[in-house]
C-alpha positions in Angstrom: -32.7 -2.1 -0.8 -30.4 -0.7 1.9 -27.6 -0.4 -0.6 -29.4 2.2 -2.7 -30.7 4.5 0.1 -28.8 7.7 0.5 -29.7 10.9 2.3 -28.6 12.9 -0.8 -28.4 11.8 -4.4 -24.8 13.0 -4.7 -23.7 10.6 -2.0 -23.9 7.6 -4.4 -20.7 8.8 -6.1 -18.9 9.2 -2.8 -20.0 5.8 -1.7 -18.8 4.2 -4.8 -15.5 6.0 -4.6 -15.0 4.8 -1.0 -15.8 1.2 -2.2 -13.1 1.5 -4.8 -10.7 2.9 -2.2 -11.6 -0.1 0.1 -10.9 -2.7 -2.6 -7.5 -1.1 -3.4 -6.7 -0.8 0.3 -7.5 -4.5 0.9 -5.2 -5.5 -2.0 -2.3 -3.5 -0.4 -3.1 -5.0 3.0 -3.2 -8.5 1.7 0.1 -8.0 -0.1 1.6 -6.5 3.0 0.5 -9.4 5.2 1.8 -11.9 2.6 5.1 -10.1 2.4 5.3 -9.9 6.2 4.6 -13.6 6.7 6.7 -15.1 3.9 9.4 -12.7 2.8 9.7 -10.0 5.5 13.3 -9.2 4.4 12.0 -7.7 1.2 9.5 -5.5 3.0 11.6 -4.2 5.9 9.4 -1.4 7.1 6.1 -3.2 6.7 4.7 -0.1 5.0 2.1 -2.0 3.1 0.5 -3.2 6.4 0.4 0.0 8.5 -0.5 2.3 5.6 -3.3 0.0 4.4 -4.9 0.0 7.8 -5.3 3.8 7.5 -6.7 3.4 4.0 -9.2 0.8 5.1 -10.3 3.0 8.1 -10.7 6.0 5.7 -12.8 4.0 3.3 -15.1 2.7 6.0 -15.6 6.2 7.5 -16.2 7.6 4.0 -18.8 4.9 3.3 -20.5 5.6 6.5 -20.5 9.4 5.8 -22.1 8.7 2.4 -24.8 6.5 3.8 -25.6 8.5 6.9 -24.9 12.0 5.8 -23.8 13.4 9.1 -21.5 16.5 8.9 -19.2 15.1 11.6 -18.6 12.0 9.5 -17.8 14.2 6.5 -15.3 16.1 8.6 -13.8 12.8 9.9 -13.5 11.5 6.3 -12.0 14.8 5.2 -9.3 14.6 7.8 -8.7 10.9 7.2 -8.5 11.5 3.4 -5.8 14.1 4.0 -3.9 11.7 6.3 -4.3 9.0 3.7 -2.7 11.2 1.0 0.3 11.7 3.3 0.4 7.9 4.0 0.3 7.3 0.3 3.3 9.5 -0.2 5.2 7.8 2.6 4.2 4.3 1.7 4.9 4.9 -2.0 8.3 6.3 -1.2 9.2 3.4 1.1 8.0 0.8 -1.5 10.0 2.6 -4.2 13.1 2.6 -1.9 12.6 -1.1 -1.1 12.2 -1.9 -4.8 15.3 0.0 -5.8 17.4 -1.6 -3.1 16.6 -5.2 -4.1 19.7 -6.7 -5.7 22.1 -4.2 -4.2 24.4 -4.6 -1.3 22.8 -1.6 0.5 19.6 -3.4 1.5 18.7 -2.7 5.2 17.9 -6.3 6.2 19.4 -8.6 3.6 23.1 -9.4 4.0 25.2 -10.0 0.9 25.7 -13.7 1.8 22.1 -14.4 2.7 20.5 -13.4 -0.6 21.8 -16.4 -2.6 19.8 -15.8 -5.7 20.7 -12.1 -6.1 23.4 -10.9 -8.3 22.9 -7.2 -8.9 26.1 -6.6 -10.8 29.1 -8.6 -12.1 31.1 -9.5 -9.0 33.6 -12.2 -9.3 34.0 -12.8 -5.6 30.2 -13.1 -5.3 30.0 -15.6 -8.2 32.8 -17.7 -6.7 31.0 -17.6 -3.3 27.8 -18.8 -5.0 29.5 -21.7 -6.8 31.4 -22.7 -3.7 28.3 -22.7 -1.4 25.8 -24.0 -4.0 24.6 -26.9 -1.9 23.9 -24.9 1.3 21.2 -22.7 0.0 17.7 -23.2 -1.4 17.8 -21.3 -4.7 14.1 -21.8 -5.5 13.0 -20.4 -2.1 15.3 -17.4 -2.5 14.0 -16.7 -6.0 10.4 -17.0 -4.8 11.0 -14.5 -1.9 12.6 -12.1 -4.4 9.6 -12.3 -6.7 7.1 -11.8 -3.9 9.0 -8.9 -2.4 9.3 -7.1 -5.8 5.7 -7.7 -6.6 4.3 -6.4 -3.3 6.5 -3.3 -3.4 5.5 -2.7 -7.1 1.8 -3.1 -6.3 2.0 -0.8 -3.3 3.7 1.9 -5.3 1.1 1.8 -8.1 -1.9 1.6 -5.8 -0.5 4.4 -3.7 -0.5 6.6 -6.7 -4.1 5.7 -7.5 -5.2 6.2 -3.9 -3.7 9.7 -3.9 -6.0 10.6 -6.8 -9.0 8.9 -5.2 -8.4 10.5 -1.8 -8.0 13.9 -3.4 -11.5 13.4 -5.0 -12.8 12.3 -1.6 -11.4 15.5 -0.1 -13.1 17.6 -2.7 -16.4 15.8 -2.2 -16.2 16.2 1.6 -15.4 19.9 1.2 -18.4 20.3 -1.1 -20.7 18.6 1.5 -19.3 20.5 4.5 -19.2 23.9 2.9 -22.7 23.8 1.6 -23.9 22.8 5.1 -22.6 26.1 6.5 -24.8 28.3 4.3 
């Protein structure tokens, strides 16, 4: 079967590692697209989309390197793994920032009067505004957008942490393959 043929026996672990990276990357990408389409205010920098594209590319190149065994593919996967680690740090930082700003009045794209369902702290003027404009807003839609935004940012933060570890392992495996080729 084509799935089990590897040029070196050790490449199976790298291939499986890249498949796990690909699955996690697709989860982040799907969440980012969902947040972009339905609740873009809660994902203002679209970090889940552009970071996940790098993760997917890295996983595909790593899978190809494990299957084919070419030194150039190992080097490409090594470089992409290091770039992915940096993207994980950036994406995780942005998602943590987005998560912390939900419910505050310092959010970059959500105005205080637009987020009808948010009440980050006791604010009498905000409460009176909500009660006076109760019929103008869709509370259920606002609450759904809030839930999706918080969920996507939370998932991106956790998966970024996992991908840092997996990409570090990929880096070590690529270094092992490329350094043994030199001797």
